[in-house]
Steps between C-alpha positions, in 0.01 A plus 500: 500500500609188308859472390550622144646171383212291635204729424260403222187664368203393708291383203784271391527350849124442516498339155787269600296396804218384275260795537453533124667689217698817572216704353249327729729564798530866403121514512502352853744771609300775325183390679681532835457129576872447573688596815873481568612492862161631608479791253286522187725445198530734202586437137875530463580362846797267528538229767747243622307173445704322768407742779186697413166404654261523207125451522222501243153564642652440842634155415871431533688443173822300528757653266826363642600238242722321755197401709337164428166356612439130437207268567623140542302180534703324770484123450434262787821386668689824443601691813451877517865584551796601288754292693366178652745335737344157441563508127131486405354653186476875565393826341855577392468216248239708314671838522835439330362642174441845653793744511367680809500347847134441585342418834163347575212689659377271776534127465329165448599183681666225299184292460287796390501634147381794298555872479817664631600858423869568433653844476804717569275790607569523871243776550214288366621191687495691829151631430361156412653324802461769766262396782283812459364401156229242432603354165262214427611163368275252323550122524353193337518206740424133443377343823397157629228369734222620274230572433526838672236585755288808427645689795868469403498830312322677786756360747793631298336840444415547867838369616659183633723464802863405432786442743626854438160670510182529292511530121238558234472528124369801308315285245425130447355307206447133425637453148428129449463164670546137407447228759710576806708767323409863447649817358450825690609858437605719792593868514683633805751760610627301799871428480582248768700191415303229318182692580289353218593141577444546872159665457369225274643235732315669788163456325574135424621517140878449460660649188647268237591774252527877540536753217523876542310652209522872577684762703286812518416596140759266344360171370689178431301446182615224268870507592643150486694369804844664487378757248517875549383826348585868544235708675341777299533860609130498592555198727798667669296817557214290643740333746632838614145626540397203716809557713384850589675688219187628328430845355479665841810320630305370796567171676265269686587423858420136568670191629619211287824313442719355231363167383646152516212276391 
């Protein structure tokens, strides 16, 4: 049972989490669409928003107001660390405005740019970076030595041999080409160091610019370099679901690794 001094009515907690008005949240509870710690909720229930596991239609609802989930567009030249010994521009330079101590989920090398997720939710971080889960990442790469041969996509989809073993992409698309330069989109769940750059180098097209545009269901969108936004509750629930925390609480057993692209 929640402590008396921290318990709040469930409909109020749901409304504060962005699920609609209190009346609309009461309707969700009445229709038995809400569970608390695995049990179907009832009108009149009280919960501790910092500790209760609340789901609506099986999707996790984050109600702890101390937890933060940020999408950041990491600029080129910024290292994915909070304390760089070499004095280079680092993530900490962008996080001073947040009262909570945030950590990054995965990383991007200094010369890569694009989407990074930042949070103080250790549970979600562990789920997104654990080797058993295949969280896809999408990249836009500018490459040289164009035009691209017709079989480049087939090579990357079937797999290329690298010094630490074969690697392949889940999806490949030619976005555009101009002279000897081209833009390609790649989707993969591989997590080895500099995997995107090394794969494209292996098929004869070195990368001149690399942007991560998505992590699972979270898109970079039109965030400017250095800009950030808070994830919506729906996006957070979608991340949990992809990391094996869906309605049935099942996880996928597969092999992957934390990325360093």
